[in-house]
ZASEVO-141496 format. One record per residue: x, y, z of N, C-alpha, C, O in turn; residue in three letters. Coordinates in steps of 0.05 Angstrom, whole numbers, padded with zeros to 5 digits, always signed. Layout:
XYZXYZXYZXYZALA ...
***
This chain:
-00267+00229+00161-00290+00214+00150-00315+00220+00167-00313+00219+00191UNK -00338+00224+00155-00362+00229+00169-00373+00203+00181-00370+00182+00169UNK -00386+00205+00204-00398+00182+00215-00420+00171+00197-00436+00187+00186UNK -00422+00145+00193-00442+00133+00177-00436+00132+00147-00453+00122+00132UNK -00413+00141+00139-00405+00140+00111-00381+00121+00107-00365+00117+00126UNK -00379+00109+00084-00358+00090+00078-00340+00100+00056-00346+00119+00041UNK -00317+00087+00054-00298+00092+00032-00297+00067+00016-00295+00045+00026UNK -00297+00070-00010-00296+00047-00029-00269+00048-00043-00260+00069-00053UNK -00255+00025-00044-00230+00022-00058-00235+00007-00084-00251-00012-00085UNK -00220+00015-00105-00222+00003-00131-00194-00005-00140-00176+00012-00141UNK -00191-00030-00147-00167-00040-00160-00175-00045-00189-00185-00067-00196UNK -00171-00025-00206-00182-00026-00234-00162-00041-00252-00139-00033-00255UNK -00172-00062-00264-00156-00077-00283-00171-00081-00309-00195-00077-00311UNK -00156-00088-00330-00168-00092-00356-00188-00115-00356-00208-00113-00370UNK -00183-00136-00341-00202-00159-00340-00221-00158-00317-00245-00162-00321UNK -00211-00152-00293-00227-00152-00269-00223-00127-00253-00202-00114-00255UNK -00244-00120-00238-00243-00096-00221-00247-00106-00192-00268-00116-00185UNK -00227-00102-00175-00229-00109-00147-00242-00087-00132-00237-00063-00137UNK -00258-00094-00112-00272-00074-00096-00270-00081-00066-00269-00105-00059UNK -00268-00061-00049-00268-00065-00021-00280-00040-00008-00278-00018-00020UNK -00291-00042+00015-00302-00018+00028-00296-00019+00058-00291-00040+00070UNK -00296+00005+00070-00291+00008+00098-00318+00006+00113-00339+00008+00101UNK -00316+00003+00139-00340+00006+00155-00346+00036+00158-00331+00052+00148UNK -00368+00042+00172-00376+00070+00174-00356+00088+00189-00356+00112+00185UNK -00340+00075+00206-00321+00091+00222-00293+00091+00210-00275+00105+00220UNK -00289+00077+00188-00263+00076+00175-00243+00059+00191-00219+00064+00189UNK -00252+00040+00206-00235+00024+00223-00228-00003+00210-00206-00013+00212UNK -00248-00015+00197-00244-00041+00185-00249-00040+00155-00262-00022+00144UNK -00237-00060+00141-00239-00061+00112-00250-00089+00104-00242-00109+00115UNK -00269-00089+00086-00281-00114+00077-00279-00116+00046-00289-00099+00032UNK -00265-00137+00036-00265-00141+00007-00294-00148-00002-00308-00161+00011UNK -00301-00138-00025-00327-00144-00038-00321-00161-00062-00299-00162-00072UNK -00341-00176-00072-00336-00192-00096-00327-00174-00119-00338-00153-00124UNK -00306-00184-00133-00296-00169-00156-00316-00172-00179-00334-00189-00179UNK -00314-00154-00198-00331-00155-00222-00314-00157-00247-00291-00147-00248UNK -00325-00170-00267-00311-00171-00293-00313-00143-00304-00334-00130-00303UNK -00291-00132-00315-00291-00105-00326-00310-00104-00350-00304-00116-00371UNK -00333-00090-00347-00352-00089-00369-00348-00066-00388-00364-00062-00406UNK -00326-00051-00385-00321-00027-00401-00328-00003-00384-00343-00005-00364UNK -00317+00020-00390-00320+00044-00373-00348+00053-00368-00356+00059-00346UNK -00364+00053-00389-00392+00062-00387-00408+00045-00367-00421+00055-00349UNK -00407+00019-00371-00421+00000-00354-00410+00000-00326-00424-00002-00306UNK -00383+00003-00324-00370+00005-00298-00381+00029-00282-00386+00027-00258UNK -00383+00052-00295-00393+00076-00282-00421+00072-00272-00428+00081-00250UNK -00437+00059-00288-00465+00053-00279-00465+00036-00254-00480+00041-00235UNK -00449+00014-00254-00448-00003-00231-00437+00011-00207-00447+00008-00184UNK -00417+00028-00211-00405+00042-00189-00424+00062-00177-00425+00065-00152UNK -00439+00076-00194-00459+00096-00184-00479+00081-00165-00486+00092-00144UNK -00489+00058-00174-00508+00043-00157-00495+00035-00131-00508+00036-00110UNK -00471+00026-00132-00457+00017-00108-00452+00041-00089-00456+00038-00064UNK -00444+00063-00099-00440+00087-00083-00466+00096-00069-00465+00103-00045UNK -00488+00096-00084-00513+00103-00072-00522+00082-00051-00530+00089-00029UNK -00521+00057-00058-00531+00036-00041-00515+00033-00015-00526+00025+00005UNK -00489+00038-00016-00472+00034+00007-00465+00060+00022-00450+00060+00041UNK -00477+00082+00012-00471+00108+00024-00441+00114+00025-00430+00119+00046UNK -00429+00113+00002-00400+00117-00001-00395+00148-00002-00408+00162-00017UNK -00375+00157+00014-00369+00186+00013-00343+00192-00002-00338+00215-00010UNK -00327+00171-00008-00302+00175-00022-00294+00149-00036-00300+00127-00026UNK -00281+00151-00059-00270+00128-00073-00240+00132-00073-00230+00153-00079UNK -00226+00110-00068-00197+00110-00071-00190+00089-00093-00202+00067-00094UNK -00172+00096-00110-00165+00079-00132-00135+00074-00132-00119+00092-00127UNK -00128+00049-00137-00100+00041-00137-00086+00054-00161-00095+00052-00184UNK -00063+00067-00156-00048+00080-00176-00023+00064-00183-00007+00057-00165UNK -00019+00057-00208+00004+00040-00216+00030+00055-00218+00038+00064-00239UNK +00043+00058-00195+00069+00072-00193+00090+00051-00199+00089+00029-00189UNK +00110+00059-00215+00132+00041-00221+00148+00036-00195+00147+00052-00177UNK +00163+00014-00195+00178+00007-00171+00199+00029-00164+00205+00031-00140UNK +00208+00044-00183+00228+00065-00177+00214+00091-00169+00227+00112-00165UNK +00187+00091-00167+00172+00114-00159+00163+00132-00183+00149+00152-00178UNK +00171+00125-00207+00163+00141-00230+00135+00134-00239+00123+00115-00230UNK +00124+00152-00256+00097+00149-00265+00097+00144-00295+00106+00161-00310UNK +00086+00122-00304+00085+00115-00332+00058+00121-00345+00042+00135-00333UNK +00054+00109-00368+00029+00113-00383+00005+00102-00367-00017+00114-00368UNK +00008+00080-00353-00014+00069-00338-00023+00088-00316-00047+00091-00310UNK -00004+00102-00304-00010+00122-00283-00027+00144-00295-00046+00153-00282UNK -00019+00154-00318-00033+00176-00331-00062+00167-00338-00081+00182-00334UNK -00065+00142-00347-00092+00131-00353-00109+00130-00328-00133+00135-00329UNK -00097+00123-00305-00112+00121-00280-00119+00149-00270-00140+00152-00258UNK -00102+00169-00275-00110+00197-00268-00134+00206-00284-00152+00219-00273UNK -00135+00198-00309-00158+00205-00326-00184+00191-00316-00205+00203-00315UNK -00181+00165-00307-00204+00151-00296-00213+00164-00270-00237+00167-00265UNK -00194+00173-00253-00201+00186-00228-00218+00211-00234-00238+00216-00221UNK -00209+00227-00253-00224+00252-00260-00252+00245-00270-00272+00258-00263UNK -00254+00224-00286-00280+00215-00297-00298+00206-00274-00322+00213-00273UNK -00287+00190-00255-00303+00181-00232-00312+00204-00215-00335+00205-00206UNK -00295+00223-00209-00302+00245-00192-00325+00261-00205-00343+00270-00191UNK -00323+00265-00231-00344+00280-00244-00371+00265-00245-00392+00276-00240UNK -00369+00239-00250-00393+00223-00252-00406+00217-00225-00431+00216-00223UNK -00390+00213-00204-00401+00205-00178-00406+00228-00160-00422+00226-00141UNK -00394+00251-00165-00398+00275-00149-00389+00272-00120-00400+00283-00102UNK -00368+00255-00117-00355+00252-00091-00324+00252-00096-00315+00248-00118UNK -00309+00257-00075-00279+00258-00079-00268+00230-00087-00278+00210-00078UNK -00248+00231-00104-00234+00206-00112-00204+00211-00107-00193+00231-00117UNK -00192+00193-00093-00163+00196-00087-00148+00173-00098-00158+00150-00101UNK -00123+00178-00106-00105+00157-00115-00087+00147-00093-00078+00163-00076UNK -00081+00121-00093-00064+00109-00073-00044+00091-00087-00051+00076-00105UNK -00019+00094-00080+00003+00077-00091-00004+00048-00086-00008+00039-00063UNK -00005+00033-00108-00013+00005-00105+00011-00014-00109+00007-00039-00112UNK +00035-00004-00108+00059-00021-00111+00057-00045-00091+00053-00041-00067UNK +00062-00068-00101+00064-00093-00086+00037-00103-00074+00037-00123-00061UNK +00015-00088-00079-00010-00097-00067-00020-00123-00079-00031-00140-00065UNK -00015-00128-00105-00024-00153-00117-00007-00176-00107-00018-00198-00103UNK +00019-00172-00104+00036-00193-00093+00028-00201-00065+00026-00224-00058UNK +00023-00181-00048+00014-00186-00021-00014-00200-00021-00019-00218-00005UNK -00032-00191-00039-00058-00203-00041-00057-00232-00050-00072-00249-00040UNK -00038-00238-00068-00035-00266-00077-00026-00284-00053-00035-00307-00051UNK -00009-00273-00036-00001-00289-00012-00025-00295+00005-00028-00317+00015UNK -00042-00275+00010-00066-00279+00026-00086-00299+00012-00098-00316+00025UNK -00088-00296-00014-00106-00313-00030-00099-00342-00027-00116-00359-00024UNK -00073-00348-00028-00064-00376-00026-00068-00387+00002-00068-00412+00005UNK -00072-00370+00022-00077-00380+00049-00107-00385+00054-00114-00398+00073UNK -00124-00374+00036-00153-00377+00039-00162-00405+00029-00149-00417+00012UNK -00184-00414+00040-00196-00438+00031-00212-00433+00006-00218-00410-00001UNK -00219-00454-00009-00234-00451-00034-00261-00436-00031-00269-00422-00049UNK -00275-00440-00008-00300-00426-00004-00297-00396-00003-00313-00381-00015UNK -00277-00387+00011-00272-00358+00013-00262-00347-00014-00270-00325-00022UNK -00245-00362-00028-00236-00354-00054-00260-00350-00073-00262-00331-00088UNK -00279-00369-00072-00302-00368-00089-00319-00343-00083-00331-00330-00101UNK -00320-00336-00057-00336-00313-00049-00326-00287-00061-00342-00270-00070UNK -00300-00284-00063-00288-00259-00074-00284-00260-00104-00279-00240-00117UNK -00285-00284-00115-00283-00289-00144-00255-00287-00155-00246-00305-00169UNK -00240-00266-00149-00213-00263-00157-00196-00250-00135-00207-00240-00115UNK -00170-00250-00139-00152-00238-00119-00154-00207-00120-00143-00194-00102UNK -00167-00195-00140-00167-00167-00143-00181-00152-00120-00172-00129-00113UNK -00201-00163-00108-00214-00150-00085-00197-00150-00060-00199-00132-00044UNK -00180-00170-00058-00161-00170-00035-00141-00148-00040-00133-00134-00021UNK -00132-00144-00065-00114-00122-00071-00128-00095-00065-00115-00077-00054UNK -00153-00093-00072-00168-00068-00065-00169-00063-00035-00167-00041-00026UNK -00173-00085-00020-00174-00082+00009-00147-00072+00020-00146-00056+00038UNK -00125-00082+00009-00098-00073+00017-00094-00044+00010-00081-00029+00025UNK -00104-00036-00013-00102-00008-00022-00117+00010-00002-00107+00031+00006UNK -00141+00001+00006-00157+00017+00024-00144+00018+00052-00144+00039+00065UNK -00133-00004+00061-00119-00004+00087-00096+00016+00086-00091+00030+00105UNK -00081+00016+00064-00059+00035+00061-00069+00064+00062-00058+00081+00076UNK -00091+00069+00048-00103+00096+00049-00111+00104+00077-00105+00126+00086UNK -00125+00086+00091-00134+00092+00118-00110+00097+00137-00111+00115+00154UNK -00089+00082+00134-00065+00086+00151-00052+00113+00145-00045+00127+00164UNK -00051+00120+00119-00037+00145+00112-00053+00170+00119-00042+00191+00122UNK -00080+00167+00122-00096+00191+00127-00105+00193+00156-00119+00211+00164UNK -00097+00173+00173-00106+00174+00201-00087+00190+00218-00091+00193+00242UNK 
***
């Protein structure tokens, strides 16, 4: 990772999209407020603005791998979204196995106070943070 650039994680869901980003050195991860899924076109517009504003150099997206390691229809759909993001954003997009990230994020969510929960809006951004932490561990 280049100095001064961040990585953005996306936990893409039908209702909500969780977001998290790294610091410039790729050492820490910060969940960002999740957004209601506005549809792919509006999502791309929001993501472009976020990538420019936060100087993002790479996007990582949670990939829905089945518990047995197989890849189903949801995985194929996420591969298509990755290709779309890479073309639209003109930066690398990587997939990260998201198995159990939502369950782990729910555990963290229930430990948080109401003020912190309100800040992130949904558990999805915590899941995005866990996905990003996994990516950073696997690539360091």
